[in-house]
N, C-alpha and C positions, 0 to 999 in steps of 0.2 A: 444756558448752554453756550451762548455767544461769549460770555465772560470767561467761562472755563476753557473754551477753545482759544481765546485770546491769550490767556495765561500760558497755556501749553505752547502756543505759537511763539510767544516771546522767548520762552525757555529754549525751545529747540533751535531757534534762530541764533541765540547766543552760543549754544553748543556747536552749531554748524560753523560759525565764525571761528570759534576756538579750535575745532578739529581741523579746519582748512589751514589755519596758521601752523599747526603741528605737522602737516604732511610734508614739509620740506620740498615744496614744488620748485622745480629747477628752471622754469621758463615763465617770465612775467605775463606774457600774453595768454598762455594756457591757464595760469593761475587766475587771471582776470575773467576768462571765459567760464571756468569752472565755478567761480564765485558768482558770476552773473546768472549762470544756469540754475543755481541752487538757492540763491538769496534774492530772488526777484518777486517775492510775495508768495501767495498760495494759502490754501486753507490749513495745511499741515494736518490733515485728517488722519493720516496713517501714523505719524508720531503720537498724535493724541490717543489713538487706539492702543499703542504700545504702553503709554503711561497709564491709561484708564484700566487696562487689563491687569497690569502689574499691581496697581493699587487695589483693585477688586480682590486680588488674591493675597493681600496683606503686605505687599512690597511698597517701595517708594520710588519717586521719580529719579532720584540719583542712581538707583540700581538700573534704571531703564534708559538712561541717557545714550549710551553707546548704541543700543539697538535702535532707538528712535532716530539718531543721526544717520546710521548706516542705511536704514530703510528709506529715509527721505532722500539720501544721495542716489539710491537706486531709482526711486520714483522720478527724481529730477532728471537723471540721465535718460530715462525712458521718454520723458517729454521733449528733451533737447533733440533726441533722435527721431521721435515721432513727427516733429515739426519740419524735418528736413525735406527738401524738394523731392527726393526719391520716395518719401513716405506720404505724409498728408499735405506737405507744401504749405504750411501755415506761416503767416508773417506776424501774428499777434499771439502772445502767451502771457497770461496773468496781467493783461493790460499794457504790456510792453513789447517792443520788437523781439521776435524770437532770436535765439542765440546765433543762428546762422545769418540773420539780418544784421544784428548788432556787431558781429565780428565777420566771419565768412564761413563757408560750408565746411572746409577742411578743419578749421579751428573748432567748430561746433561738434564735429565728429570726435575729435580728440578730447574735447571737454567732457563729452558723454562717457568716453572710454575711461577718462581719469576719475570721474565720479563713481563709476561702477566698480573699478578696482579698489579705490580708496575705501569703499564701504566694507570690504572684507578685511582690509588692514585694520580698520577700526574695531571690528568684531574680534579679530584675533588678539587684540590687546585690551579688550574690555576689562576694566579694573575691578569690577564688583562681581565677576563671575569666575567660577573655576574652569579648568580646562574642558571638562565634560560639557558644561553649559556653553562655553565658547564654540565648541564643535557643533552643538545642537543649533545654536543661533546661525552659524555659517551654513549648516545644512538646510535649515528652514528658509533662509533668504535665497540661497542659490537655487534650490529646487522650485521655489515659487516665482523667482524672477526669470528663470531660463526657459529652455525648450520644452519643459513639462508644465510651465506656468505662463507668465506674462508674455514672453517672446512667442510662444505658441499662439496665444490669443492675437497678437499683432499680426502674425503670419496668416492666420485664418481670416482676419479682418481684411487684409490687403488682397487676398485671393478671392474675396466675395463682393468687392465693390461692383455695384451695378447688377448683382445677381439676387435672385429670390432665395430667402432662407426660411426654414421652418422655425417655429418658436423654440423647439428643442435645440436646433443648430445655433440659433442666436444666443440662447442661454449658455450653451457649451462654450461659445466664443468668449462671452463676457465673464464666465467663471474663471477663464484663464487671463484674458486681457486686463480686466479691472479687478476681478475678485481675488486673484492669486496674491497680490501684494496686501490686500486687506486681510486675507486669511493669515498671511505671514505676520502682519502687525499684531494681530490678536495672539497668535501662538508664541511669537517671540516675546511679547509682554509677559506671558505666563512663564516662559523659560528663563526670563531674567530673575525671577523670584525663587524658583525651585528647580532643582536639577531634573526631576522627573515628575511632572504633574500626573495625577491619577488619570486613568483612561476615561472615566465618566466626565471629569472636568474637561479634558481635551475634546471629547466628543461634543459636549455642550458648547464649548467655545468655537469649535469648527462649524457647527450648525448655525450658530449666531453669525459668525463671520461670513459664511457663504450666503446667508440671507441678506445681510446688509450690503454685501458686495454687489449682488444683483439689484437690490433696491437703489443703490447709488447710481448704477448705470441706467436703470429705467428712468430715474429722475433727471439724469444728465440728458437723456434723449428728449425728454419733455422740455427741458430748459433750452435745448438747441433750437426748438421751434418757437417757444414762447418767451424766452429770455431776452435780455437787452445786452448788446455787445459791451457797453461800458460797465455793466454790472458783472457780466460773465468774465470779463477779462480776456476773452477770445472771440473770434468772429461768430456771431449768432448765425445759425443756418449753415454752418460749415459742413456738417454731416449730410444735410439735405442737398447741398450743392454738389457733393461728391457722390450722391446717389447711394449712400451707405445703408445697409439694412438696420432698422431701428425698431424699438418696441412700439412707438406710435404708428409706424408704417404697417406693422403686422396686426396690432390690436386696436388701433384708433386711439385718440387721446383719452377718452373715458376708460377704455380698457387698460391702457398703460397706467393710468392713475390707480385703478383698482388693483392691478398687479403689484404696484409699489406698496400699497397699503397691506396687501396680503403678505408680502415679504417681510414687512416690518413686524406684523403680528407673529410671523414664524420666528423672527429673531428674538423677540421678547419672550416668547414661549420657551425657546431654547435655554434662556438664562435661568430658568427655574431649577436647572440641574447644578447650578454653581453655589458652592458654600462660601459666600462672601457678600460684600456690599456691591451689587451690580447696578445701583441706581443710575450712575453716570453712563454706563453702557446702554441702559434702556433709554435715557434721554437722547443719547447720540442716535439711536435707531430712529426716533421720532424726528430729530433734526434733519436727517438725511433727506426726508421727503417734504420738508418745509423750507429748505434753503432756497435762495434766489441766485446762487452761483456755485 
């Protein structure tokens, strides 16, 4: 799985560089900050999911490049903004100074804005999709990234710092904050290949994505306590320091691990409804709860 992730990472980073050059950015400092925000490392898990889903349904990576790039730009924008003093106030991201530390706060805000809007320009011009597919890709990304998805999760998170949450409330927050873009990755991968995937396939992919999205967050919460800052690429214990609600806080470490395993089982079971080679998607589900960062 590590080698497959590395291959996908190298491909999407080449594509990101190419697409940034094509954006005709009009201010050098903004261009540098946008590039810094999106090309400073990272697992590239979401683009990998776009590629893996497209291939599982009989497509190829070339068909999925635009969706993978757009999604990673939105994810990177969210991290640039999440690190700001008004949000989580982090000074380390992917092992490097956060964007507002490397540049300044105003430039970081604008860099995030630039990455977010560039994502939709890229999807609008996706070369291997027809107009209907482009509209579907735009709809999937906008709905999962905005006030019905990731942004809603961020808002719920910020309003619950220092507060007690039930397990259901915590899961609802993370289905939006973390899970929405993972769901978008899987569904966008499918829509890169076919204009209208059948409802059974979409249902199976959605259940898979929702399960691995939560598993990813549960494992992140565990790593925040047990991980190493140098390996994580961000400050270990950051959520604990901010008194944020987490799965280990609610379930204990053993309970959180059991929850992650249960979610991976659910994800793999969901893939039984897919008519295609889903072996890589299964491997990724297992990887999510064995990674160290």
